[in-house]
DRENRO-813168 format. One record per residue (C-alpha): x, y, z; residue number from 1. Coordinates in steps of 0.25 Angstrom, whole numbers, plus 5000, padded with zeros to 4 digits. Layout:
# residues N
east = X, north = Y, up = Z, seq = NUM
...
//
This chain:
# residues 366
east = 5414, north = 5175, up = 5556, seq = 1
east = 5407, north = 5167, up = 5567, seq = 2
east = 5393, north = 5168, up = 5560, seq = 3
east = 5400, north = 5162, up = 5547, seq = 4
east = 5406, north = 5151, up = 5555, seq = 5
east = 5393, north = 5147, up = 5561, seq = 6
east = 5386, north = 5148, up = 5548, seq = 7
east = 5396, north = 5139, up = 5542, seq = 8
east = 5394, north = 5129, up = 5553, seq = 9
east = 5379, north = 5129, up = 5551, seq = 10
east = 5380, north = 5127, up = 5536, seq = 11
east = 5389, north = 5115, up = 5538, seq = 12
east = 5379, north = 5108, up = 5547, seq = 13
east = 5368, north = 5111, up = 5537, seq = 14
east = 5376, north = 5104, up = 5526, seq = 15
east = 5378, north = 5092, up = 5535, seq = 16
east = 5364, north = 5092, up = 5538, seq = 17
east = 5360, north = 5092, up = 5523, seq = 18
east = 5370, north = 5080, up = 5521, seq = 19
east = 5364, north = 5072, up = 5532, seq = 20
east = 5350, north = 5074, up = 5527, seq = 21
east = 5353, north = 5070, up = 5513, seq = 22
east = 5360, north = 5057, up = 5518, seq = 23
east = 5347, north = 5052, up = 5525, seq = 24
east = 5341, north = 5041, up = 5517, seq = 25
east = 5326, north = 5043, up = 5514, seq = 26
east = 5325, north = 5028, up = 5509, seq = 27
east = 5320, north = 5018, up = 5519, seq = 28
east = 5317, north = 5004, up = 5520, seq = 29
east = 5304, north = 5006, up = 5528, seq = 30
east = 5298, north = 4992, up = 5529, seq = 31
east = 5303, north = 4978, up = 5526, seq = 32
east = 5294, north = 4965, up = 5527, seq = 33
east = 5302, north = 4952, up = 5526, seq = 34
east = 5296, north = 4938, up = 5523, seq = 35
east = 5303, north = 4925, up = 5521, seq = 36
east = 5295, north = 4915, up = 5513, seq = 37
east = 5283, north = 4924, up = 5515, seq = 38
east = 5283, north = 4924, up = 5530, seq = 39
east = 5285, north = 4938, up = 5537, seq = 40
east = 5299, north = 4940, up = 5544, seq = 41
east = 5294, north = 4949, up = 5556, seq = 42
east = 5309, north = 4950, up = 5561, seq = 43
east = 5314, north = 4958, up = 5549, seq = 44
east = 5309, north = 4971, up = 5544, seq = 45
east = 5314, north = 4985, up = 5539, seq = 46
east = 5323, north = 4986, up = 5551, seq = 47
east = 5330, north = 4973, up = 5548, seq = 48
east = 5330, north = 4960, up = 5556, seq = 49
east = 5332, north = 4945, up = 5554, seq = 50
east = 5326, north = 4936, up = 5542, seq = 51
east = 5326, north = 4921, up = 5543, seq = 52
east = 5326, north = 4914, up = 5529, seq = 53
east = 5325, north = 4899, up = 5527, seq = 54
east = 5332, north = 4892, up = 5515, seq = 55
east = 5326, north = 4895, up = 5501, seq = 56
east = 5316, north = 4905, up = 5507, seq = 57
east = 5312, north = 4919, up = 5501, seq = 58
east = 5315, north = 4932, up = 5509, seq = 59
east = 5305, north = 4943, up = 5505, seq = 60
east = 5307, north = 4958, up = 5509, seq = 61
east = 5297, north = 4969, up = 5507, seq = 62
east = 5304, north = 4982, up = 5508, seq = 63
east = 5297, north = 4996, up = 5510, seq = 64
east = 5306, north = 5007, up = 5505, seq = 65
east = 5302, north = 5022, up = 5509, seq = 66
east = 5307, north = 5035, up = 5503, seq = 67
east = 5307, north = 5044, up = 5516, seq = 68
east = 5309, north = 5057, up = 5509, seq = 69
east = 5299, north = 5068, up = 5510, seq = 70
east = 5292, north = 5071, up = 5497, seq = 71
east = 5295, north = 5086, up = 5499, seq = 72
east = 5310, north = 5084, up = 5498, seq = 73
east = 5316, north = 5086, up = 5484, seq = 74
east = 5322, north = 5073, up = 5477, seq = 75
east = 5315, north = 5064, up = 5488, seq = 76
east = 5312, north = 5053, up = 5478, seq = 77
east = 5322, north = 5041, up = 5479, seq = 78
east = 5325, north = 5034, up = 5467, seq = 79
east = 5331, north = 5020, up = 5462, seq = 80
east = 5328, north = 5014, up = 5476, seq = 81
east = 5335, north = 5000, up = 5476, seq = 82
east = 5331, north = 4990, up = 5487, seq = 83
east = 5341, north = 4978, up = 5489, seq = 84
east = 5342, north = 4966, up = 5498, seq = 85
east = 5355, north = 4959, up = 5500, seq = 86
east = 5355, north = 4945, up = 5507, seq = 87
east = 5369, north = 4942, up = 5510, seq = 88
east = 5377, north = 4929, up = 5508, seq = 89
east = 5365, north = 4920, up = 5508, seq = 90
east = 5365, north = 4914, up = 5495, seq = 91
east = 5378, north = 4905, up = 5495, seq = 92
east = 5386, north = 4917, up = 5500, seq = 93
east = 5380, north = 4926, up = 5490, seq = 94
east = 5370, north = 4938, up = 5493, seq = 95
east = 5356, north = 4938, up = 5488, seq = 96
east = 5352, north = 4953, up = 5483, seq = 97
east = 5338, north = 4957, up = 5480, seq = 98
east = 5336, north = 4971, up = 5473, seq = 99
east = 5322, north = 4977, up = 5471, seq = 100
east = 5319, north = 4986, up = 5459, seq = 101
east = 5323, north = 5001, up = 5461, seq = 102
east = 5312, north = 5011, up = 5463, seq = 103
east = 5310, north = 5026, up = 5467, seq = 104
east = 5303, north = 5031, up = 5479, seq = 105
east = 5296, north = 5045, up = 5481, seq = 106
east = 5297, north = 5052, up = 5494, seq = 107
east = 5289, north = 5046, up = 5505, seq = 108
east = 5286, north = 5033, up = 5496, seq = 109
east = 5289, north = 5019, up = 5499, seq = 110
east = 5290, north = 5006, up = 5491, seq = 111
east = 5290, north = 4991, up = 5495, seq = 112
east = 5299, north = 4981, up = 5488, seq = 113
east = 5301, north = 4966, up = 5489, seq = 114
east = 5314, north = 4958, up = 5490, seq = 115
east = 5314, north = 4943, up = 5489, seq = 116
east = 5327, north = 4935, up = 5493, seq = 117
east = 5327, north = 4920, up = 5490, seq = 118
east = 5334, north = 4913, up = 5501, seq = 119
east = 5344, north = 4902, up = 5497, seq = 120
east = 5341, north = 4887, up = 5500, seq = 121
east = 5355, north = 4886, up = 5507, seq = 122
east = 5356, north = 4894, up = 5519, seq = 123
east = 5367, north = 4893, up = 5530, seq = 124
east = 5361, north = 4888, up = 5543, seq = 125
east = 5360, north = 4900, up = 5554, seq = 126
east = 5365, north = 4910, up = 5544, seq = 127
east = 5362, north = 4925, up = 5544, seq = 128
east = 5363, north = 4933, up = 5531, seq = 129
east = 5362, north = 4949, up = 5530, seq = 130
east = 5351, north = 4955, up = 5521, seq = 131
east = 5352, north = 4970, up = 5518, seq = 132
east = 5340, north = 4978, up = 5512, seq = 133
east = 5344, north = 4991, up = 5506, seq = 134
east = 5336, north = 5002, up = 5499, seq = 135
east = 5343, north = 5013, up = 5491, seq = 136
east = 5339, north = 5025, up = 5482, seq = 137
east = 5343, north = 5039, up = 5478, seq = 138
east = 5335, north = 5052, up = 5479, seq = 139
east = 5334, north = 5063, up = 5468, seq = 140
east = 5347, north = 5069, up = 5474, seq = 141
east = 5354, north = 5056, up = 5472, seq = 142
east = 5355, north = 5054, up = 5487, seq = 143
east = 5355, north = 5039, up = 5491, seq = 144
east = 5345, north = 5034, up = 5501, seq = 145
east = 5346, north = 5020, up = 5507, seq = 146
east = 5341, north = 5011, up = 5518, seq = 147
east = 5346, north = 4997, up = 5522, seq = 148
east = 5340, north = 4986, up = 5531, seq = 149
east = 5348, north = 4973, up = 5535, seq = 150
east = 5343, north = 4959, up = 5539, seq = 151
east = 5348, north = 4946, up = 5545, seq = 152
east = 5343, north = 4934, up = 5536, seq = 153
east = 5344, north = 4921, up = 5544, seq = 154
east = 5345, north = 4907, up = 5538, seq = 155
east = 5333, north = 4900, up = 5544, seq = 156
east = 5335, north = 4885, up = 5541, seq = 157
east = 5326, north = 4874, up = 5546, seq = 158
east = 5332, north = 4865, up = 5556, seq = 159
east = 5330, north = 4853, up = 5547, seq = 160
east = 5326, north = 4855, up = 5533, seq = 161
east = 5329, north = 4848, up = 5519, seq = 162
east = 5325, north = 4854, up = 5506, seq = 163
east = 5324, north = 4848, up = 5491, seq = 164
east = 5334, north = 4856, up = 5482, seq = 165
east = 5330, north = 4847, up = 5470, seq = 166
east = 5320, north = 4836, up = 5468, seq = 167
east = 5317, north = 4831, up = 5454, seq = 168
east = 5314, north = 4820, up = 5444, seq = 169
east = 5322, north = 4822, up = 5431, seq = 170
east = 5314, north = 4820, up = 5422, seq = 171
east = 5301, north = 4821, up = 5430, seq = 172
east = 5293, north = 4816, up = 5418, seq = 173
east = 5297, north = 4803, up = 5410, seq = 174
east = 5292, north = 4795, up = 5398, seq = 175
east = 5300, north = 4784, up = 5392, seq = 176
east = 5312, north = 4787, up = 5401, seq = 177
east = 5310, north = 4778, up = 5413, seq = 178
east = 5319, north = 4786, up = 5423, seq = 179
east = 5320, north = 4799, up = 5430, seq = 180
east = 5330, north = 4805, up = 5440, seq = 181
east = 5327, north = 4810, up = 5454, seq = 182
east = 5335, north = 4822, up = 5460, seq = 183
east = 5333, north = 4826, up = 5474, seq = 184
east = 5342, north = 4836, up = 5481, seq = 185
east = 5340, north = 4839, up = 5496, seq = 186
east = 5346, north = 4851, up = 5504, seq = 187
east = 5347, north = 4852, up = 5519, seq = 188
east = 5342, north = 4867, up = 5522, seq = 189
east = 5341, north = 4864, up = 5537, seq = 190
east = 5350, north = 4867, up = 5549, seq = 191
east = 5354, north = 4852, up = 5552, seq = 192
east = 5361, north = 4841, up = 5544, seq = 193
east = 5350, north = 4830, up = 5540, seq = 194
east = 5350, north = 4815, up = 5538, seq = 195
east = 5340, north = 4813, up = 5526, seq = 196
east = 5333, north = 4801, up = 5521, seq = 197
east = 5329, north = 4803, up = 5506, seq = 198
east = 5318, north = 4793, up = 5500, seq = 199
east = 5314, north = 4793, up = 5486, seq = 200
east = 5301, north = 4785, up = 5483, seq = 201
east = 5297, north = 4783, up = 5468, seq = 202
east = 5291, north = 4769, up = 5470, seq = 203
east = 5282, north = 4770, up = 5459, seq = 204
east = 5294, north = 4772, up = 5450, seq = 205
east = 5301, north = 4760, up = 5457, seq = 206
east = 5311, north = 4769, up = 5464, seq = 207
east = 5314, north = 4772, up = 5479, seq = 208
east = 5327, north = 4778, up = 5485, seq = 209
east = 5332, north = 4783, up = 5499, seq = 210
east = 5344, north = 4791, up = 5502, seq = 211
east = 5350, north = 4795, up = 5516, seq = 212
east = 5359, north = 4807, up = 5517, seq = 213
east = 5363, north = 4819, up = 5526, seq = 214
east = 5362, north = 4834, up = 5522, seq = 215
east = 5370, north = 4844, up = 5531, seq = 216
east = 5364, north = 4858, up = 5534, seq = 217
east = 5377, north = 4865, up = 5529, seq = 218
east = 5372, north = 4870, up = 5516, seq = 219
east = 5387, north = 4872, up = 5511, seq = 220
east = 5389, north = 4857, up = 5512, seq = 221
east = 5387, north = 4848, up = 5501, seq = 222
east = 5379, north = 4838, up = 5511, seq = 223
east = 5369, north = 4849, up = 5512, seq = 224
east = 5362, north = 4843, up = 5500, seq = 225
east = 5358, north = 4829, up = 5495, seq = 226
east = 5355, north = 4825, up = 5481, seq = 227
east = 5349, north = 4812, up = 5475, seq = 228
east = 5349, north = 4810, up = 5460, seq = 229
east = 5342, north = 4797, up = 5457, seq = 230
east = 5337, north = 4790, up = 5444, seq = 231
east = 5324, north = 4784, up = 5444, seq = 232
east = 5321, north = 4773, up = 5434, seq = 233
east = 5308, north = 4766, up = 5432, seq = 234
east = 5301, north = 4756, up = 5422, seq = 235
east = 5288, north = 4753, up = 5416, seq = 236
east = 5279, north = 4763, up = 5424, seq = 237
east = 5266, north = 4769, up = 5419, seq = 238
east = 5265, north = 4784, up = 5415, seq = 239
east = 5262, north = 4793, up = 5427, seq = 240
east = 5267, north = 4801, up = 5438, seq = 241
east = 5276, north = 4795, up = 5449, seq = 242
east = 5280, north = 4801, up = 5462, seq = 243
east = 5294, north = 4801, up = 5467, seq = 244
east = 5294, north = 4804, up = 5482, seq = 245
east = 5306, north = 4811, up = 5489, seq = 246
east = 5307, north = 4811, up = 5504, seq = 247
east = 5319, north = 4816, up = 5513, seq = 248
east = 5318, north = 4813, up = 5528, seq = 249
east = 5327, north = 4820, up = 5538, seq = 250
east = 5329, north = 4825, up = 5552, seq = 251
east = 5327, north = 4811, up = 5558, seq = 252
east = 5314, north = 4809, up = 5549, seq = 253
east = 5307, north = 4821, up = 5555, seq = 254
east = 5308, north = 4829, up = 5542, seq = 255
east = 5306, north = 4826, up = 5527, seq = 256
east = 5308, north = 4832, up = 5514, seq = 257
east = 5299, north = 4826, up = 5503, seq = 258
east = 5294, north = 4828, up = 5489, seq = 259
east = 5288, north = 4820, up = 5477, seq = 260
east = 5292, north = 4821, up = 5463, seq = 261
east = 5284, north = 4815, up = 5451, seq = 262
east = 5289, north = 4807, up = 5439, seq = 263
east = 5280, north = 4808, up = 5427, seq = 264
east = 5280, north = 4796, up = 5418, seq = 265
east = 5274, north = 4797, up = 5404, seq = 266
east = 5271, north = 4786, up = 5394, seq = 267
east = 5283, north = 4783, up = 5385, seq = 268
east = 5281, north = 4790, up = 5372, seq = 269
east = 5271, north = 4799, up = 5377, seq = 270
east = 5271, north = 4813, up = 5371, seq = 271
east = 5266, north = 4819, up = 5384, seq = 272
east = 5275, north = 4831, up = 5388, seq = 273
east = 5286, north = 4828, up = 5398, seq = 274
east = 5282, north = 4836, up = 5411, seq = 275
east = 5285, north = 4836, up = 5425, seq = 276
east = 5273, north = 4833, up = 5434, seq = 277
east = 5265, north = 4846, up = 5438, seq = 278
east = 5260, north = 4849, up = 5452, seq = 279
east = 5248, north = 4841, up = 5456, seq = 280
east = 5240, north = 4853, up = 5457, seq = 281
east = 5241, north = 4857, up = 5443, seq = 282
east = 5236, north = 4849, up = 5431, seq = 283
east = 5244, north = 4846, up = 5419, seq = 284
east = 5239, north = 4851, up = 5406, seq = 285
east = 5244, north = 4845, up = 5393, seq = 286
east = 5240, north = 4845, up = 5378, seq = 287
east = 5244, north = 4831, up = 5376, seq = 288
east = 5233, north = 4820, up = 5376, seq = 289
east = 5233, north = 4812, up = 5389, seq = 290
east = 5241, north = 4798, up = 5389, seq = 291
east = 5231, north = 4787, up = 5388, seq = 292
east = 5239, north = 4777, up = 5397, seq = 293
east = 5235, north = 4777, up = 5412, seq = 294
east = 5244, north = 4786, up = 5421, seq = 295
east = 5247, north = 4782, up = 5435, seq = 296
east = 5249, north = 4795, up = 5443, seq = 297
east = 5252, north = 4797, up = 5457, seq = 298
east = 5250, north = 4811, up = 5463, seq = 299
east = 5260, north = 4821, up = 5461, seq = 300
east = 5266, north = 4830, up = 5472, seq = 301
east = 5276, north = 4841, up = 5472, seq = 302
east = 5283, north = 4843, up = 5459, seq = 303
east = 5298, north = 4843, up = 5456, seq = 304
east = 5305, north = 4855, up = 5463, seq = 305
east = 5319, north = 4859, up = 5460, seq = 306
east = 5327, north = 4868, up = 5469, seq = 307
east = 5341, north = 4873, up = 5464, seq = 308
east = 5352, north = 4871, up = 5473, seq = 309
east = 5359, north = 4884, up = 5477, seq = 310
east = 5375, north = 4885, up = 5475, seq = 311
east = 5382, north = 4880, up = 5487, seq = 312
east = 5390, north = 4890, up = 5495, seq = 313
east = 5405, north = 4887, up = 5499, seq = 314
east = 5405, north = 4894, up = 5512, seq = 315
east = 5396, north = 4902, up = 5521, seq = 316
east = 5396, north = 4917, up = 5520, seq = 317
east = 5397, north = 4926, up = 5533, seq = 318
east = 5383, north = 4930, up = 5535, seq = 319
east = 5381, north = 4945, up = 5539, seq = 320
east = 5371, north = 4949, up = 5549, seq = 321
east = 5362, north = 4961, up = 5546, seq = 322
east = 5360, north = 4973, up = 5555, seq = 323
east = 5345, north = 4978, up = 5557, seq = 324
east = 5342, north = 4992, up = 5555, seq = 325
east = 5333, north = 5001, up = 5563, seq = 326
east = 5318, north = 5001, up = 5559, seq = 327
east = 5308, north = 5012, up = 5557, seq = 328
east = 5295, north = 5012, up = 5566, seq = 329
east = 5286, north = 5023, up = 5560, seq = 330
east = 5282, north = 5029, up = 5547, seq = 331
east = 5281, north = 5044, up = 5552, seq = 332
east = 5287, north = 5055, up = 5545, seq = 333
east = 5299, north = 5055, up = 5555, seq = 334
east = 5301, north = 5040, up = 5551, seq = 335
east = 5301, north = 5043, up = 5536, seq = 336
east = 5311, north = 5055, up = 5539, seq = 337
east = 5318, north = 5050, up = 5552, seq = 338
east = 5332, north = 5050, up = 5546, seq = 339
east = 5331, north = 5064, up = 5540, seq = 340
east = 5325, north = 5069, up = 5554, seq = 341
east = 5336, north = 5063, up = 5562, seq = 342
east = 5347, north = 5068, up = 5553, seq = 343
east = 5341, north = 5082, up = 5553, seq = 344
east = 5340, north = 5082, up = 5568, seq = 345
east = 5355, north = 5077, up = 5569, seq = 346
east = 5360, north = 5088, up = 5559, seq = 347
east = 5352, north = 5099, up = 5567, seq = 348
east = 5358, north = 5095, up = 5579, seq = 349
east = 5372, north = 5096, up = 5572, seq = 350
east = 5369, north = 5109, up = 5567, seq = 351
east = 5365, north = 5114, up = 5581, seq = 352
east = 5377, north = 5108, up = 5587, seq = 353
east = 5386, north = 5115, up = 5576, seq = 354
east = 5379, north = 5128, up = 5579, seq = 355
east = 5382, north = 5127, up = 5594, seq = 356
east = 5396, north = 5124, up = 5591, seq = 357
east = 5398, north = 5136, up = 5582, seq = 358
east = 5391, north = 5145, up = 5591, seq = 359
east = 5400, north = 5140, up = 5603, seq = 360
east = 5413, north = 5142, up = 5595, seq = 361
east = 5409, north = 5156, up = 5591, seq = 362
east = 5406, north = 5160, up = 5605, seq = 363
east = 5420, north = 5155, up = 5610, seq = 364
east = 5426, north = 5164, up = 5599, seq = 365
east = 5418, north = 5176, up = 5604, seq = 366
//
């Protein structure tokens, strides 16, 4: 009877051991390289860390996934591995979720995938957002294997910064019509309120204009942006390309935001296609015979650029701070199988303790 009791106790510990071993994840996030707008983020890696992102930047993550199974173990291939990155509450209170294509990994093999997050133009000053990187798959026995790393993503806004959200002439090419419409939208993406002087100079078209205004740093406030919509009319000018200079001066005149748009004026009744001016480095190719009338041209600069305004949030979400996980420091066999070894060692200790307890109980009964 005593021998049967001891055998039952030993069998129970062996069952617990097998359950613990089967629960150990053999899928691991081994290496992570983080870049923001192409620059390496040394403070963030596979153990977590803090990532600083400016408005309208690109956060790039290269993630190396490893199958830590020994190839001798049956069913060691891990299938349908999904890699997901979730950046919480950063886009007008909504998450940005990026998913990589599913893949399989044989035992001892690895694969590197890339996740790209497009950071919104509008960020709250001094905000911290939680980014969670998760990898998950199943082996041939349908056992789930998973690993997770968390990061803190900090809003990294300049102290004083304005950006164009929109700057365009509509139309940018005219013929018989002697007018166009200028639209300029400016947003404050810095950490401070700004007093701005905006000057528009299209003197060759007989038009100039100045505006003085303020834009606040709070991106949920309507006063975070400024918009100018201005018709420009002109009479009896020769065909050619005419510049429209835009210049915003702020921070007590220490900083400027500027650009040049180009209005193309064609001969009235010309059958030349209506096109926007190309970049000055690229010539225009057309099948239409050239216009014989002389053309007065001034050098073109930057072409029209339009940035779509993101949806304005009503209120700020509560940011969640991530918790870094422990990193791995070697690539030895023990490193690849460390959790299995630790669990095995712990269960062996439990087995030994159980045997000692059973033997002690049996001795007391003698």
